[in-house]
C-alpha positions in Angstrom: -41.5 14.9 -41.6 -38.7 12.5 -42.2 -38.2 9.7 -39.7 -35.9 10.3 -36.7 -33.6 7.7 -38.1 -32.3 10.4 -40.5 -31.4 12.4 -37.3 -29.8 9.4 -35.7 -27.6 8.9 -38.8 -25.8 12.1 -38.1 -24.2 10.5 -35.1 -20.6 9.3 -35.6 -20.6 5.8 -37.0 -16.8 5.5 -36.7 -17.3 2.4 -34.6 -19.2 0.6 -37.4 -18.3 -3.1 -37.3 -15.0 -3.7 -39.0 -15.0 -5.8 -42.1 -13.4 -9.1 -41.5 -12.6 -12.1 -43.6 -15.3 -14.5 -44.8 -16.0 -17.4 -42.5 -17.4 -20.7 -43.5 -21.1 -20.4 -44.5 -23.7 -21.4 -42.0 -26.3 -24.0 -43.0 -29.0 -22.3 -45.0 -31.7 -23.5 -42.7 -30.0 -22.6 -39.4 -33.4 -21.5 -38.1 -34.7 -25.0 -37.8 -35.8 -26.2 -34.3 -33.1 -27.5 -32.1 -33.1 -31.3 -31.6 -34.0 -32.5 -28.1 -31.2 -32.2 -25.7 -29.1 -29.7 -27.7 -28.1 -26.3 -26.5 -30.3 -23.3 -27.6 -29.0 -21.0 -30.3 -26.7 -18.2 -29.4 -28.4 -15.0 -28.3 -26.5 -13.1 -30.9 -26.1 -14.0 -34.6 -22.5 -15.0 -35.6 -20.8 -12.1 -37.5 -18.6 -14.2 -39.7 -19.5 -12.8 -43.1 -19.0 -9.1 -43.3 -17.8 -7.8 -46.6 -17.8 -4.7 -48.9 -20.2 -4.3 -51.8 -17.3 -4.9 -54.2 -16.2 -8.1 -52.4 -19.8 -9.3 -52.4 -19.9 -9.6 -56.2 -17.0 -12.0 -56.4 -17.8 -15.6 -57.2 -16.4 -16.8 -53.9 -18.5 -14.3 -51.9 -21.6 -15.0 -53.9 -21.3 -18.7 -53.1 -21.1 -17.8 -49.4 -24.0 -15.3 -49.5 -26.2 -18.0 -51.2 -26.1 -19.9 -47.9 -27.5 -17.0 -45.9 -31.2 -16.3 -45.2 -30.6 -12.6 -44.5 -28.2 -10.2 -46.1 -28.1 -6.7 -44.7 -26.9 -4.0 -47.1 -26.6 -0.6 -45.3 -27.2 2.8 -46.6 -27.0 6.5 -45.8 -30.4 7.3 -47.3 -29.5 10.3 -49.5 -26.3 8.8 -50.9 -26.9 7.7 -54.4 -23.6 5.7 -54.5 -24.9 3.5 -51.6 -28.0 2.7 -53.6 -25.9 1.8 -56.7 -23.9 -0.6 -54.5 -27.2 -2.2 -53.3 -28.4 -2.7 -56.8 -25.1 -4.1 -57.9 -25.2 -6.7 -55.1 -28.9 -7.6 -55.7 -28.2 -8.0 -59.4 -25.2 -10.2 -58.8 -27.1 -12.4 -56.4 -30.1 -12.7 -58.7 -27.9 -13.6 -61.7 -26.1 -16.2 -59.5 -29.5 -17.9 -59.1 -30.1 -17.0 -55.4 -33.9 -16.9 -54.7 -34.4 -13.3 -53.5 -36.8 -10.9 -51.9 -35.8 -7.3 -51.1 -36.9 -5.8 -47.8 -37.2 -2.0 -47.8 -37.1 0.4 -44.8 -38.5 3.0 -47.2 -41.9 1.5 -47.3 -44.3 0.9 -44.3 -45.8 -2.5 -43.7 -49.5 -1.7 -44.1 -48.8 -0.9 -47.7 -47.4 -4.2 -48.7 -50.2 -4.9 -51.2 -49.1 -1.9 -53.3 -45.6 -3.2 -53.5 -47.0 -6.6 -54.6 -49.2 -4.9 -57.2 -46.2 -2.9 -58.5 -44.0 -6.0 -58.9 -46.9 -7.8 -60.6 -47.2 -4.9 -63.1 -50.8 -4.0 -62.0 -49.7 -0.4 -61.0 -46.9 1.9 -62.0 -44.5 4.1 -60.1 -46.9 7.0 -59.7 -49.6 4.8 -58.3 -47.1 3.1 -56.0 -46.0 6.4 -54.5 -49.5 7.7 -54.2 -51.1 4.6 -52.7 -48.2 4.0 -50.3 -48.0 7.7 -49.3 -44.3 7.3 -50.0 -43.5 11.0 -50.4 -45.0 12.0 -47.1 -44.2 9.0 -45.0 -40.6 8.6 -46.1 -39.7 11.8 -47.8 -36.4 10.9 -49.5 -36.3 11.4 -53.2 -37.8 8.3 -54.9 -35.2 8.5 -57.5 -32.7 7.2 -55.0 -34.6 3.9 -54.8 -36.0 3.7 -58.4 -33.4 1.6 -59.9 -33.7 -1.1 -57.2 -37.5 -1.3 -57.4 -37.6 -1.2 -61.2 -35.0 -4.1 -61.3 -37.2 -6.0 -58.8 -40.3 -5.5 -61.0 -38.5 -6.4 -64.2 -37.0 -9.6 -62.7 -40.1 -10.6 -60.6 -38.3 -10.2 -57.3 -40.7 -9.6 -54.4 -40.4 -6.3 -52.5 -41.1 -6.4 -48.8 -42.3 -3.4 -46.8 -40.4 -3.4 -43.4 -41.1 -0.1 -41.7 -43.6 0.6 -38.9 -46.5 2.8 -39.9 -46.2 6.5 -39.1 -49.4 6.3 -36.9 -47.7 3.8 -34.6 -44.5 5.8 -34.4 -46.5 8.9 -33.6 -48.3 7.1 -30.7 -45.0 5.9 -29.3 -43.4 9.3 -29.6 -46.2 10.8 -27.6 -46.8 8.0 -25.1 -43.8 5.7 -25.1 -43.9 2.0 -25.5 -46.8 1.9 -23.0 -48.9 3.1 -25.9 -48.5 -0.3 -27.5 -50.6 -2.0 -24.8 -53.1 -4.6 -26.0 -56.4 -3.3 -27.2 -55.1 0.2 -28.1 -54.2 -0.3 -31.7 -51.3 -2.0 -33.4 -48.7 -3.6 -31.2 -45.6 -5.7 -31.5 -46.1 -9.4 -30.8 -42.6 -9.8 -29.3 -41.8 -7.5 -26.3 -39.1 -5.0 -27.4 -35.6 -5.5 -26.2 -34.7 -2.5 -23.9 -32.2 0.1 -25.0 -29.1 -0.7 -23.1 -25.4 -1.1 -23.4 -23.7 0.0 -26.6 -27.1 0.4 -28.3 -28.2 3.0 -25.7 -24.8 4.7 -25.8 -25.0 5.3 -29.5 -28.5 6.8 -29.2 -27.4 9.0 -26.3 -24.6 10.3 -28.4 -26.9 11.1 -31.2 -29.4 12.7 -28.9 -26.7 14.8 -27.2 -25.3 15.9 -30.5 -28.5 17.8 -31.2 -28.5 19.8 -28.0 -31.1 17.8 -26.1 -29.0 16.8 -23.1 -30.9 16.9 -19.9 -34.4 16.6 -21.5 -35.2 13.2 -19.9 -38.8 13.0 -21.2 -37.7 13.7 -24.8 -34.8 11.3 -24.5 -37.2 8.5 -23.3 -39.4 9.0 -26.3 -36.4 9.1 -28.6 -35.2 5.8 -27.3 -38.6 4.2 -27.6 -39.1 5.3 -31.2 -35.7 4.0 -32.2 -36.4 0.6 -30.6 -39.8 0.6 -32.3 -38.3 1.0 -35.7 -35.7 -1.8 -35.1 -38.2 -4.2 -33.5 -40.9 -3.5 -36.2 -38.5 -4.1 -39.1 -37.1 -7.3 -37.4 -40.7 -8.5 -36.9 -41.6 -7.9 -40.6 -38.4 -9.6 -41.8 -38.9 -12.6 -39.5 -42.5 -13.0 -40.7 -41.5 -13.0 -44.3 -38.7 -15.5 -43.8 -40.9 -17.8 -41.9 -43.5 -17.7 -44.6 -40.9 -18.2 -47.4 -38.3 -20.7 -46.1 -36.5 -21.1 -49.4 -35.9 -17.3 -49.9 -33.0 -15.1 -49.0 -34.1 -11.7 -47.8 -31.9 -8.7 -48.7 -32.6 -5.9 -46.3 -31.9 -2.4 -47.5 -32.0 0.0 -44.5 -30.1 2.8 -42.9 -26.7 2.0 -41.5 -27.8 2.7 -37.9 -30.3 -0.1 -38.2 -28.2 -2.8 -39.8 -24.5 -2.2 -39.2 -24.8 -2.9 -35.5 -25.7 -6.4 -34.3 -27.8 -5.0 -31.4 -30.2 -3.1 -33.8 -32.2 -5.2 -36.4 -29.9 -8.2 -36.6 -30.2 -9.4 -33.0 -33.8 -8.5 -32.8 -34.5 -10.6 -35.9 -32.4 -13.4 -34.5 -34.5 -13.5 -31.3 -37.5 -14.2 -33.5 -35.9 -16.5 -36.0 -32.2 -17.5 -35.7 -31.4 -17.4 -39.4 -27.9 -17.3 -41.0 -27.0 -13.6 -41.6 -24.5 -11.6 -43.6 -23.5 -8.0 -43.7 -22.5 -6.0 -46.9 -21.3 -2.5 -46.5 -21.2 0.2 -49.3 -17.9 1.2 -50.8 -16.3 4.6 -50.3 -14.0 6.2 -53.0 -10.4 6.7 -52.0 -7.5 8.5 -53.7 -6.5 6.9 -56.9 -10.0 5.8 -57.9 -10.0 2.7 -55.6 -12.7 1.7 -53.1 -12.7 1.3 -49.4 -15.5 -0.4 -47.4 -17.2 1.6 -44.6 -15.8 0.6 -41.3 -12.2 0.3 -42.4 -9.7 2.6 -40.7 -12.5 4.0 -38.6 -14.1 5.8 -41.5 -17.4 7.3 -40.7 -20.1 7.4 -43.4 -21.7 10.6 -42.1 -25.4 11.0 -42.3 
C-alpha cells in the first residue's frame, strides 16, 4: 500500500509558500551553539531563500545555495517533470563544487546500508530494490527516481534514507503516538510537535476531502501518522547533518512535507538550526515558459 502522504497530496496546495526574492545567505554553520548570553535561535527557520528550479541553476542562486546546509526540493511523487527538475538542481550544485548528499523520502531508514552499497557499486539497481523492499514499501515507479540515484552513484554522492519504516507507521496507525512509548520498539528521540494551527488545518482539509468527516478515531490516527512521517524524516536529516558538518543535504520529498515550514523544515530546525533553502519545481505555461509552483496560487495537484 502506498503511504498516506500520497492521499494527503490530493489536498489543495494553493497556499504553498509564495516564491520570494533571494535574501542574503545565512552563515553555513548557523547550527553552531549560541555563545553565552546570546538569544536562542528563532523557533522557525528563516524563509529568505525560496526559488524555482530554473532560478536555482543560475550562478547567483548557486552561490547562495552553497551557503545552506539543507535544500528542500519538493515533488509530486508521480510527476516525472518534478524529478527532472530535482536532478537538474542536484547536477548544477555538484558541478558548482557544493559537497552534497541527497536525502530521499522514497527509502526507509533501516535500509540505509543498501543505499551505501549501491553508491559504492557493490550492488546494482535490482539488488537495491529487492534489499530495500522498495516496490512494496514505496510503490511508485522506480523509473521516476532512477536518474537521480544513478547520477548519485556515478558521481559518488551519498544517498540518505529518510523515511520511517512501514512497521513503525503501522503501529502508530493502529495505536497512535502512544505506541511509540519506550520499550515497545522503535521510537523518536525527540517528542513530536503536536498537529496544530495551519498544519492541522491542512490535514483536516485533506481528511475531509476523502469523506471521512466525523470519524474522530480515524482522524486521530491520520494526524499521528502524518506527524510521524515529518518527525522521522526531520530526525534522519538532523542526524546526518550532525555527523557530516561540511555537507549540504538536498532533501527530495513530497510537497506536503517540505513546502510548508511547519512540516519537516521546522521539525528539523528544532533538532539542528541549520540554514535552509526551498526550491520548487517549475510548471509549464502557455508559450513554452515556466512558472514556479506557488505563484498565482497555482496548485500542483497530487
